C-alpha positions, 0 to 999 in steps of 0.5 A, spaced: 500 500 500 506 504 499 505 506 492 498 508 488 495 503 484 497 504 477 491 501 474 486 506 475 481 509 470 483 515 466 477 519 469 476 518 476 468 518 479 467 523 485 470 519 491 467 518 498 472 523 501 469 529 497 476 530 493 475 534 487 479 535 481 482 541 479 477 546 475 472 540 475 475 538 469 477 531 466 484 529 467 489 523 466 494 520 471 500 523 466 497 530 467 496 529 474 499 524 478 495 525 484 490 521 481 493 515 482 494 516 489 487 518 490 484 512 487 488 508 492 486 512 497 478 511 495 480 503 495 483 503 502 478 507 505 473 502 502 476 496 505 477 500 512 469 502 512 468 495 511 472 492 516 477 489 511 483 493 513 485 495 520 487 502 518 494 500 518 495 500 510 491 506 509 495 510 515 501 508 511 498 510 504 496 517 507 503 517 510 506 516 503 502 521 499 503 527 504 511 525 503 510 525 496 507 532 495 508 536 501 514 540 497 511 539 490 509 547 488 504 544 483 500 541 489 501 546 494 495 550 494 491 544 491 485 542 496 485 535 494 492 535 498 489 538 503 484 534 505 489 528 504 493 531 510 486 532 514 485 524 513 492 523 515 492 526 521 485 523 523 488 516 522 495 518 525 492 522 531 498 527 531 494 533 530 499 538 533 505 535 529 501 535 523 499 542 522 506 544 524 509 540 518 503 543 513 505 550 515 512 549 514 510 546 507 506 552 506 500 547 504 494 551 502 496 558 506 491 561 502 485 557 504 487 557 511 480 558 514 480 550 511 484 548 517 479 548 522 477 541 521 477 539 528 476 545 531 470 547 536 466 552 532 463 555 538 469 557 541 472 559 535 467 564 534 467 566 541 475 567 540 474 571 534 469 576 537 473 577 543 479 579 538 474 583 534 472 587 541 479 588 543 481 591 536 475 596 536 477 598 542 484 600 540 482 603 534 477 608 538 483 609 543 488 611 538 483 615 535 482 619 542 489 620 543 492 622 536 486 625 533 486 626 525 494 626 525 496 619 524 503 621 523 505 621 530 502 615 533 507 614 539 508 622 541 514 626 540 518 622 545 517 615 547 521 609 550 522 604 545 523 598 550 516 600 554 511 594 554 506 599 551 510 601 545 513 594 544 505 591 544 504 596 539 510 594 535 509 587 535 502 587 533 504 592 527 509 586 525 505 580 526 503 579 519 510 579 517 512 574 522 507 570 520 510 569 513 518 568 515 521 562 514 522 558 521 516 561 525 512 557 528 507 560 533 502 556 538 497 558 543 499 552 547 504 552 553 511 549 552 510 541 553 517 539 553 519 533 558 525 536 559 525 542 564 531 547 562 534 550 568 539 556 569 544 552 572 550 551 568 551 544 568 544 541 570 541 540 563 548 538 560 547 532 555 539 532 555 535 532 549 529 536 548 525 536 542 522 543 539 517 542 533 520 537 529 527 537 531 531 534 536 537 538 540 542 536 545 544 541 550 551 541 551 550 547 557 548 553 559 552 559 555 549 565 558 544 568 562 540 574 563 534 577 566 529 574 562 533 569 558 538 563 558 542 561 552 544 554 551 549 551 546 546 545 543 547 540 537 542 539 532 539 531 532 546 530 537 550 532 531 557 536 534 558 538 527 551 542 527 552 546 533 546 552 534 544 556 540 538 556 543 535 563 547 529 561 552 525 567 554 520 568 559 515 571 557 515 570 550 518 575 545 518 574 538 522 581 537 529 578 536 527 574 530 523 580 527 530 584 527 534 578 524 530 578 519 530 585 517 538 584 517 537 579 512 533 584 508 537 591 509 544 588 510 548 586 503 550 579 502 558 581 503 557 584 510 551 579 512 556 574 516 557 580 521 551 580 524 548 574 526 543 569 524 536 566 526 534 560 523 527 558 527 523 561 532 518 557 536 513 561 540 509 558 546 504 561 550 509 561 556 516 562 553 519 563 546 525 559 544 530 562 538 534 557 534 540 561 532 548 561 530 552 559 535 559 563 535 565 560 538 571 564 537 571 571 540 576 575 536 576 581 532 577 576 525 570 573 527 567 579 530 559 579 530 553 583 533 548 579 536 543 579 541 538 584 538 533 583 543 533 591 544 534 593 537 530 598 534 527 598 528 527 606 525 522 604 519 517 603 524 517 610 527 516 617 524 522 621 521 525 625 526 523 621 532 527 622 538 527 617 544 527 617 552 528 611 555 533 607 559 536 600 557 537 599 564 543 595 562 550 597 566 556 599 561 551 600 556 547 606 558 549 612 553 550 619 556 543 621 554 540 615 558 544 617 565 542 624 564 535 623 562 535 627 556 533 625 549 537 621 544 536 617 537 543 614 535 547 616 541 546 609 543 550 606 537 555 611 537 556 610 545 556 603 543 562 603 539 566 605 545 566 597 546 573 598 544 575 601 550 574 593 553 580 592 548 584 597 550 583 597 558 580 590 559 575 594 563 568 598 562 568 605 560 567 610 565 565 617 563 567 624 566 565 631 564 571 636 562 571 643 560 571 644 552 576 649 549 570 652 545 566 653 552 561 648 556 563 641 557 564 635 553 564 628 555 571 624 555 573 617 557 576 617 564 582 612 562 588 615 560 592 612 553 598 610 553 603 614 549 605 608 544 597 607 542 597 614 538 593 617 543 591 623 539 588 618 534 584 614 540 582 621 544 579 623 537 575 617 536 572 617 544 571 625 544 567 624 537 563 618 539 561 621 546 559 627 544 554 626 538 549 631 538 541 629 537 542 632 529 549 630 527 550 627 521 552 620 524 554 617 518 559 622 516 562 622 523 563 614 522 566 615 515 571 620 518 573 616 524 574 610 519 578 614 514 582 617 520 584 610 522 585 608 515 590 614 513 594 612 519 595 605 517 597 607 510 602 612 512 607 607 514 608 600 510 611 597 516 605 598 520 601 594 515 606 589 515 606 588 522 598 587 522 598 582 517 603 578 521 599 579 527 593 576 524 596 570 521 599 569 528 592 569 531 589 565 525 594 560 527 593 560 534 585 559 533 586 553 528 591 550 534 
């Protein structure tokens, strides 16, 4: 029963399972390979209904059929295939896994209402009605607060990380999230049998199943206020290593940010910004599957952890923010002084180079400026052999970027100043090349 019966007629009569032919036009197995399977399924259904088959042969036939056509673009939106999936899930009684596989293969996503096969209509209508009332309430509230001006939906100064702001943004991007490959969402709680612990070694070598994938936990790679990051092997394969970011409460924002990077960063530079493969969103937590980066050197420098990234495309032009990230060592001067900021949070973040120079987080002090007033500077002094003036200029410019400064021009000028210095002496380039070769050899050892 693992393959269709090739002796079926060229034109099939209507089946007991109410499967229709495309456009109600006669077809042949050569034109429509699915017909062979439909005829075999009809025969198997007849045997099962008459008691001549326990259902095992029919289950295998249905399983083989969905496997044969799940990645076939010709049948991806064919309602007949959708109904075969439903029969397969009914006989296998594995609804959650079946629906997830359907979603991953994009089976009839344009006819998603047809997915309500085993649903309870009354409960479904009640939920839809409650969602409608909530949405209408938000629209009325928005109209009362912003009037007819839709260009400033959040006000002049907002906290981009507040719960109210994030709630609005997540609803705004929800339709995009649903289209992203690797995004899986359910209203159920995480049902994994292995309880993930923040203790570094308590989850070691435990295997968990997320969706249709199995991951062997190697250990806890990091921990924050709301999330833990685990190093894991995919299907117990040590050559396929990923990071699992478990977050409570569930928070899909970072997955959205990674996909924005896919769209906005050139292929040449994309590897410098981390990569997310999958997002599993449960009612009680979210699990982000992303690249695990082992080496911590400048040659493999990669910007990760986009949980607090800000998508400026979602805000009006010339928007200024007023909020505090509350993360020690990463609060820009404007946050510390409760002043508005925009890209100062990024220029301040670039001062992470302070860690490479001094092996410590940067501390700021105010000093009198030659032009009058005060400027922000790093408290740490520079060694003379570091080319102190070059570094001093870097920190001064990054720490004193105004709210309306041309940040792109600022960064271009700083980059050119370092390039000019390196190119001013061939020995400097030769020395740098030698150090890079030595570092690569050390990393490969």
